[in-house]
C-alpha positions as CSV (number, residue, x, y, z in Angstrom):
1,M,-90.4,-35.6,-11.5
2,R,-89.9,-39.5,-11.7
3,F,-86.9,-39.2,-9.5
4,L,-88.9,-37.1,-7.0
5,V,-91.6,-39.7,-6.8
6,Y,-89.1,-42.5,-6.5
7,S,-87.4,-40.7,-3.6
8,I,-90.6,-40.1,-1.8
9,S,-91.6,-43.7,-2.3
10,L,-88.2,-44.9,-1.0
11,L,-88.5,-42.6,2.0
12,F,-92.0,-44.1,2.8
13,L,-90.6,-47.7,2.5
14,I,-87.7,-47.0,4.8
15,R,-89.9,-45.3,7.4
16,C,-92.3,-48.2,7.3
17,G,-89.4,-50.7,8.0
18,S,-90.4,-52.8,4.9
19,G,-87.0,-54.5,4.9
20,I,-86.8,-54.8,1.1
21,L,-83.7,-52.8,0.6
22,P,-81.1,-55.0,-1.2
23,F,-78.3,-54.2,1.2
24,S,-77.4,-53.7,4.9
25,P,-76.2,-50.3,5.9
26,F,-72.7,-50.1,7.4
27,N,-74.0,-49.6,10.9
28,K,-75.6,-53.0,11.3
29,K,-77.3,-52.2,14.7
30,E,-79.5,-49.4,13.4
31,S,-80.3,-48.0,9.9
32,N,-79.4,-44.3,9.3
33,L,-82.0,-42.7,7.2
34,N,-79.7,-39.9,6.0
35,E,-77.1,-42.4,4.7
36,L,-79.7,-44.3,2.9
37,L,-81.2,-41.2,1.3
38,L,-77.6,-40.0,0.4
39,L,-76.9,-43.3,-1.2
40,F,-79.7,-42.8,-3.7
41,L,-79.0,-39.1,-4.4
42,I,-75.3,-39.7,-5.3
43,P,-74.8,-41.0,-8.8
44,Q,-73.1,-44.4,-8.4
45,N,-70.6,-43.7,-11.2
46,S,-69.9,-40.2,-10.3
47,Y,-66.3,-40.9,-9.0
48,V,-63.6,-40.9,-11.7
49,W,-61.2,-43.7,-11.2
50,N,-57.6,-43.2,-12.6
51,L,-56.8,-46.9,-13.2
52,P,-53.7,-48.5,-14.8
53,P,-54.2,-50.5,-18.0
54,G,-55.8,-53.9,-17.4
55,F,-57.2,-53.0,-14.0
56,P,-61.0,-53.3,-13.5
57,T,-63.1,-50.8,-11.5
58,P,-62.9,-51.8,-7.9
59,V,-66.2,-53.1,-6.3
60,V,-67.3,-50.7,-3.7
61,P,-69.9,-51.3,-0.9
62,A,-73.3,-49.8,-1.7
63,S,-73.4,-48.2,1.8
64,N,-70.2,-46.3,1.1
65,P,-70.1,-44.9,-2.5
66,M,-66.9,-43.2,-3.6
67,T,-66.8,-39.4,-3.7
68,Q,-63.8,-37.2,-4.1
69,E,-64.8,-35.3,-0.8
70,K,-64.6,-38.6,1.1
71,V,-61.3,-39.4,-0.4
72,D,-59.8,-36.0,0.4
73,L,-61.0,-36.2,4.0
74,G,-59.9,-39.9,4.4
75,R,-56.4,-38.8,3.1
76,F,-56.0,-36.2,6.0
77,L,-57.4,-38.6,8.6
78,F,-54.9,-41.4,7.4
79,Y,-52.0,-39.3,8.3
80,D,-53.4,-37.8,11.5
81,R,-52.1,-39.0,14.9
82,K,-55.4,-37.9,16.4
83,L,-56.7,-41.3,15.3
84,S,-54.9,-43.1,18.2
85,G,-56.0,-43.1,21.7
86,N,-52.8,-41.4,23.0
87,Q,-52.3,-39.4,19.8
88,T,-48.9,-41.1,19.2
89,Q,-49.7,-43.0,15.9
90,S,-51.8,-42.5,12.8
91,C,-52.7,-45.2,10.1
92,A,-49.5,-44.0,8.3
93,S,-47.3,-44.9,11.2
94,C,-47.7,-48.6,10.4
95,H,-48.5,-48.1,6.7
96,K,-45.6,-45.9,5.6
97,Q,-45.9,-44.5,2.1
98,S,-42.0,-44.7,1.7
99,L,-42.2,-48.5,2.3
100,A,-45.1,-49.2,-0.1
101,F,-47.6,-48.6,2.9
102,T,-46.0,-51.4,5.1
103,D,-44.1,-50.9,8.4
104,G,-40.8,-52.4,7.4
105,L,-40.7,-54.4,10.6
106,T,-40.6,-58.1,11.4
107,K,-43.3,-57.4,14.1
108,G,-45.5,-54.3,14.3
109,I,-45.6,-52.1,17.4
110,G,-48.9,-50.5,18.5
111,S,-49.6,-47.0,19.8
112,T,-49.0,-48.2,23.4
113,G,-45.8,-49.9,22.6
114,E,-47.2,-53.4,22.5
115,V,-45.4,-55.7,20.1
116,H,-47.7,-57.4,17.7
117,P,-47.4,-61.1,16.5
118,R,-46.9,-60.0,13.0
119,N,-46.1,-57.0,10.9
120,A,-48.5,-54.6,9.3
121,Q,-49.8,-55.8,5.9
122,G,-49.3,-53.8,2.8
123,I,-52.4,-51.8,1.5
124,I,-51.4,-51.2,-2.1
125,N,-54.2,-52.4,-4.3
126,V,-56.2,-53.2,-1.1
127,A,-59.4,-52.3,-3.1
128,Y,-59.3,-55.5,-5.0
129,N,-58.8,-57.8,-2.0
130,V,-61.6,-60.5,-1.7
131,R,-60.8,-60.7,2.0
132,Q,-58.8,-58.3,4.2
133,T,-56.9,-60.6,6.5
134,W,-55.5,-64.1,6.5
135,V,-56.7,-64.7,10.1
136,N,-60.4,-63.7,9.6
137,P,-61.8,-64.5,6.1
138,T,-65.1,-62.9,7.0
139,L,-63.6,-59.4,7.0
140,K,-64.2,-58.7,3.3
141,D,-64.7,-55.0,3.3
142,L,-62.3,-52.3,4.4
143,E,-65.0,-50.7,6.5
144,D,-65.4,-53.9,8.7
145,Q,-61.6,-54.6,8.8
146,M,-60.9,-51.1,10.0
147,L,-62.6,-51.8,13.3
148,V,-59.7,-54.1,14.2
149,P,-56.7,-51.6,14.2
150,M,-58.9,-48.9,15.6
151,F,-60.7,-50.6,18.5
152,G,-59.0,-54.0,18.8
153,E,-57.4,-54.8,22.2
154,H,-55.6,-58.0,21.5
155,P,-53.3,-56.7,20.4
156,V,-53.7,-52.9,20.9
157,E,-53.0,-50.9,17.7
158,L,-54.5,-47.4,17.5
159,G,-56.0,-48.0,21.0
160,L,-59.3,-46.2,20.4
161,A,-61.5,-48.5,22.4
162,N,-63.6,-46.5,24.9
163,H,-62.1,-43.2,23.4
164,E,-64.7,-42.8,20.6
165,N,-66.1,-39.5,22.0
166,E,-62.5,-38.2,22.6
167,L,-61.6,-38.8,19.0
168,L,-64.7,-37.1,17.6
169,D,-64.2,-34.2,19.9
170,R,-60.6,-33.8,18.6
171,L,-61.7,-33.9,15.0
172,R,-64.7,-31.5,15.6
173,S,-62.4,-28.8,17.3
174,E,-60.5,-28.2,14.1
175,N,-61.9,-25.7,11.5
176,R,-60.3,-27.7,8.6
177,Y,-62.1,-30.9,9.6
178,Q,-65.4,-28.9,10.2
179,S,-65.4,-28.1,6.5
180,M,-64.1,-31.3,5.1
181,F,-66.6,-33.5,7.1
182,Q,-69.5,-31.3,6.0
183,K,-68.6,-31.6,2.3
184,A,-68.0,-35.4,2.6
185,F,-71.1,-36.1,4.7
186,P,-73.7,-33.3,4.1
187,L,-76.7,-35.0,5.7
188,G,-77.0,-35.2,9.5
189,D,-74.2,-35.0,12.0
190,P,-71.0,-35.5,10.0
191,F,-68.8,-36.3,13.0
192,T,-69.5,-40.0,13.6
193,V,-67.0,-42.9,13.9
194,S,-68.9,-44.6,11.0
195,N,-68.0,-41.5,8.8
196,V,-64.4,-41.6,9.9
197,I,-64.1,-45.2,8.8
198,K,-65.9,-44.6,5.5
199,A,-63.7,-41.7,4.5
200,I,-60.5,-43.6,5.3
201,A,-61.9,-46.6,3.4
202,C,-62.5,-44.5,0.4
203,F,-59.0,-43.1,0.4
204,E,-57.4,-46.5,0.8
205,R,-59.3,-47.6,-2.2
206,T,-57.4,-45.1,-4.3
207,L,-54.0,-46.6,-3.4
208,I,-53.7,-48.4,-6.7
209,S,-50.5,-49.3,-8.3
210,G,-50.2,-51.0,-11.7
211,R,-47.2,-49.6,-13.6
212,S,-44.3,-51.8,-12.4
213,P,-41.8,-53.0,-15.1
214,Y,-43.8,-56.1,-15.4
215,D,-47.1,-54.2,-15.9
216,K,-45.4,-52.1,-18.7
217,Y,-44.2,-55.3,-20.3
218,L,-47.6,-57.1,-20.0
219,Y,-49.9,-54.2,-21.0
220,D,-47.8,-51.9,-23.1
221,G,-45.5,-54.6,-24.8
222,N,-42.6,-52.7,-23.6
223,I,-39.9,-55.4,-23.1
224,S,-37.2,-52.9,-22.4
225,A,-39.0,-52.1,-19.2
226,L,-37.7,-55.4,-17.9
227,G,-34.1,-54.2,-18.0
228,N,-31.1,-55.4,-20.0
229,S,-31.0,-58.7,-21.9
230,A,-29.7,-60.6,-19.0
231,Q,-32.4,-59.2,-16.6
232,R,-35.0,-59.8,-19.1
233,A,-34.1,-63.4,-19.6
234,S,-34.1,-64.0,-15.8
235,I,-37.5,-62.3,-15.3
236,L,-39.2,-64.1,-18.2
237,R,-37.7,-67.4,-17.0
238,G,-39.2,-66.6,-13.5
239,A,-42.6,-65.8,-15.0
240,Q,-42.6,-69.1,-16.8
241,I,-42.0,-71.1,-13.6
242,F,-44.5,-68.9,-11.6
243,F,-47.3,-69.5,-14.2
244,S,-46.6,-73.2,-14.7
245,E,-47.8,-76.3,-12.8
246,K,-44.3,-77.0,-11.8
247,G,-44.1,-73.8,-9.8
248,E,-47.8,-73.7,-8.9
249,C,-47.5,-70.1,-7.6
250,L,-50.5,-69.0,-9.7
251,H,-52.9,-71.1,-7.7
252,C,-52.5,-68.8,-4.7
253,H,-51.3,-65.7,-6.5
254,G,-53.7,-65.5,-9.6
255,G,-55.5,-62.8,-11.3
256,F,-54.4,-59.4,-12.5
257,N,-53.2,-58.5,-9.0
258,F,-51.7,-61.9,-7.9
259,T,-54.0,-62.0,-4.9
260,E,-56.9,-64.3,-6.3
261,T,-57.0,-66.8,-3.5
262,S,-59.7,-69.4,-2.9
């Protein structure tokens, strides 16, 4: 009963435009009432993370809470070439799973063949990034960063600028996506660019790796994971330099994920 009263009160505040909500919806141009209501209807701790030892729960934007349905949808979208203007590339074309979700190139190549000034960054443990690019430190959330590869024109990556409706029509035409989008976004029209981005962001946040030989040594105390005696000596000597003021590596590569930059 209390929850019902709270929900009705929340609905009243939203409709009255009180502006007291503690966050900005993903779509900064206009508030989506259905998304706001869904945010309060989904328990914020409902998603079960399968995290390695020593890894904290990732911080997730309030406007895009994790659900298994969004993760499942995002996985399909990530590998689907329909997500490029000419349907020649997917997210996975530049973030290859076999190459630790990088492209393995010196310089990336977009869907139109344009050569990029740099290669695709890896997205393993991207959920823990405090910023998503070196170039623009204001892009802190995956949802904001994803606008660049999808709609950027300098350089062109997926080349979806001015093809938004075509993209949604392609997805809407598939029975599989009809079901998956409805499950992931049960309120309102599920086929929106915002929802495509949210689903992929949820999937990318699950790409967590923390069981390297060093992790096994650090968290499990398994020194044999570092290899034979000669390999262990070399690795531990390298770690000593890495974490020392002599090497100073730790100042830019700190924290449990070695990405804690200032």
